[in-house]
N, C-alpha and C positions, 0 to 999 in steps of 0.2 A: 695866237691861235690861227691856224690856216683857214682860209675861206672855203666854205663848202659850196660845191657846184651841183646844181640840179638842172637837168636838161630834159625838156619834153620834146621828143621826136614825133612829129605829127604827119599823118597822111593828108592833112589839110593844106591850104594854100600857103605858100611862103610869104605872101603879101602880109600875113598877120604875124610875122616873126617879131620878137622883141627880146630885149635883155634888160634885167632889172637887178640892181644891187641894193641890199638892205641888211639890217641887223635884226635878228629875232632871238629873243631870250639870251642875249649876249653873244650870239654866234653870227658871224658875218656870212652872208649868202650871195652867190651869183646865180640868178635864176634865168634860164633861157628857154625860149620856144623856137624850134626850128622845123619848118614845114618842108615836106618833100613833094608837094603838088600831086599827091595821089600815086606817086611812083613807088610801087612795092619794093622793087630792087634797091632803089636809093634809100628807102626807109630801113631795110635790112642791113645795108652796108654801113649806114650812119650809126645805127644801134651798136653794131659790132666794133666800129671804130672808136666809139666812146666808152666801150666796156673797159672797166678798170681805170678810166681816166676821170670819172666823175663819181659823186657820192650817191646819186640816185638817177635813174632814167624813168621818164614817164612815157607811156603810150598815149599819144594824142590823136584826135580825129578817129578813134576806133576804140573798141572794147576788147579786152582779152576774153571776156565772158559776159553773158547776161544771166539773170537769176530771178527767182521768186523766193519766198520765204522757205520753200521746200527743196528746191533744186537749183543747181548751177550748171550752165551749158557753155563750154568753151568754143570760140570760133577757131576752127582748124587752121584757117589761113593766117590769122593773127598770131596764134601760138607758134606756127612754123617760122614767122618772121622774127620772133625774139628768141628762138631756140639757140642761136649762136652766142647769146650773151651769157657768159659764164661767171662773172665776178660781181658786177654792179647790180644792186637790187633793181628790179623792174616793177613798176606799179602802173595801174590804169585808172586809179581813182576810186575803185570799188570799195576800198576800206572806208573812205570818207563818204561815199554815197550812202553807205549803210549806217553811218554814225552822224556825221555833220548834217547831212540833208534830212535825215529823220528828225534830228533835234531842231533843225531850222523850222520845220512845220509845227512842232510842238511848242517851240519858243514863241512863234508868232501868235499862236492861240493863247498861250499862257500869259503873254505880256499885253494882250488885248490889241495887238496891231492888226490882226485879221480875225474876224469872227466867222470861222468856217461853217458854223451852223446856218449862216446867211448866204454862203457862197455856193456857186456851182463851179467846181474845179475841173480843168482839163489838164491831165498829165499826158504829155505827148507820147511818152513811152514808159511803161511801168517796169518792164524787164531790164531796162537800162538803169533804172533808179529804184531798186526795190525797197530801200529804206524810206524814201519819200512816199512811195506807193503805200507801204504799210501804215505810215503815220497818217496819211490822208484817209485811209480806210478807217482809222480810229476816230478821227475828229470831224470829218466832213461827210454829211449824209448824201451829197450829190457829187459823185466823181465820174468823169468820163475818161476812160483809159484809151489812149490813141494808138495802141500797138498795131492793130490791124489796119487802121486808117493810114498812118504815116510810115510804119515799118514795112507793111506788106502791100499797101495801096488798095485795100478792100474797103468799101463804104459801109463798114460795120463797127460802129462805136460800141465799146464794152463798158458796162456800167456796174460791174461787180468785180472786186478783186479776186474772189473765189473763181470766177470765170476766167480771169487772167491766168491763174495758176493751172487750171484745167487745159486751156488752150496752149500755154507754154509747154506743158508736158507732152502735148501731141505734136506741136509745130516746131519748137525750138531745136530738137535733135536733128531735124532736117535742115532748117535755115542755117545752123552753125557749121554745116559741112559745105555750104555754097559760097561763092565769091562775096566778100564783105560789101563790095561796092553796089551790089544789087539791092541792098537794104539801107544803106547809109551814104550820104553824099561825101565824096572825097575830092581833094584837089580843088580845081576851079568851080566845081559844082557847088561847093559851099558858098560861093559868092553869088550864085544865081537864085532868084526867087521864083517859085512856081506855086502860087497859092492854091490850096486845096480845101475842100470841105468847109466853105465859109460859114455855113449854118451852125456847125459845131463850135467854131470860134465865137460866133454871135451868141450862142447859148451860154458859153462860159463867162464867168466874171473874174475868175482867177486862173491864169494860164501858167503852167510850170513844167520844168523838165529840161531836156537837152536844148541848148541854145540854137544849134544848127537846124534842128527840126522846126523850132518856133520861127526862126527868121525865114526859113525857106518856104514854109507853108501857110503862115499867117496872112490874113487879108491886109489891105492897105489901111483899114480903119480898126482901131482897138480902143475906141473912145470910152473913157471911164473905167477901164479894166486895170488889173494888176498882173504883172509878170514876175515870176520867181525863177531865176536861172543863174548862170555863171558865164565866164569867158566873154564878158561884154566889153567891147572896145568903144573908142570915141565915136566912130562912124555908126556903130550900133545904137549908141545913145541918141544920136541925131535922128536916126530913122525911127526909133521908138517914139521920140517926141513928136515927130511928124504924123504918127498914127493917131495921136490924141490919147495915148496911154496915160492913165492917171499916175501910176506908181510902178517903179522898178525895185525889186528886192534881189540882192545877189547873196549867194551863200558863201562865196570865197572873198577874202579881203581885197580891198582896192589897193593897187600898187601903181604908183605913177598915173593915177586917174583912171586906170583900167583894172580888169580882173583877169587872173590866170585861171586855167581849168582845174578841176578837182584832181587830175592826175599830177599836176605840178605841186599842188599843196600837199598831196599825200607823199610825194617825193621829199618835200621839206620835212614832214613829220618823221619819215623813215630816216632821213639824214640826221635829224636832231637826236633821235633815240639811238641811232647806231646799231639797230637790230634788223634782221630780215623781215619783210612783211608777213611771212608765214608764222612768225612768232608773236605778232602784235594782236592784241585783243581790242574790242570796242572800248574798254576802259582805258587802254593806253592812248588811243586817239582822243578820247574825251578829256583826259587829263592834260594833254598838250594844248587842246583847244581852250581849256579853262585857263591854263598858264598864259596863253596868248590873249586872254580876255576877249575871245571871239564872240561876236554876235552878228546876225545878218546886217547888211548895209541896205538902208531904205532911202530911196531918192524920190522926191516928189517931182515928176517930170514937167509939171506945169509951172513950177517955180525954180527948177534946178536946185532945190534945197536938199542937202543931205540931212534927213531927219534923225538918223542914228548912224 
């Protein structure tokens, strides 16, 4: 059986590149992450160069679209970058963000790992992770949605998912027509920390969502808190431990001691099923996750012990 190859082409730093080979459900995989340091032209060229050569392509360090439960808004710039890919399926992780990440929140509550009734959750961007946002809206009475704080830079925490949907309907059609880098760190900017809104992080006991937003904007101290995210590398783990964080939970599997992004894992699912993303349903994703015996990874950072 030929090895399936999944490549995430990222607008992020090439310093985070990695290659991992593994076997999943009897299928051999070569999984790669290739950063283009924020160079849009290089991103476009690499995508087109790999078209037809690999089994799935992931869009890393960017989203094709953002969404709420009611609407989806495509970034014009990102859509144009992948327009030249004609053969290989292209994914940005949105399929897993709506299924795996929603289920992660519900699983944590169901299994008694996190009692969300006792937590104050900070989701750094709800439109980037609408599955997680909707699940938090169901199980957690106190949620801070950081879309205006960290996506737009306005000192306005949103505390209602209904408000997120109203604001998205007004603002997202404009934002998605503008340069992507205005709203999300690319290239070397992903390596730089510029902490913002420390009182919001201080109020939160459970911090979740996009890892680059969390790492970029979190304060130096996160004592006693829990972080739920993905794409966590060895140096990220070291930094989180230095903050006094109590616990790290990742939604994507650990591979070689680190995790890949959701776009990579979605590419793996698409390659396993051999069907285009447009034909896949939430049930398709959940079946593969069940076959993989998926559950969130939970690490006690004070003891470095993997709990599950």
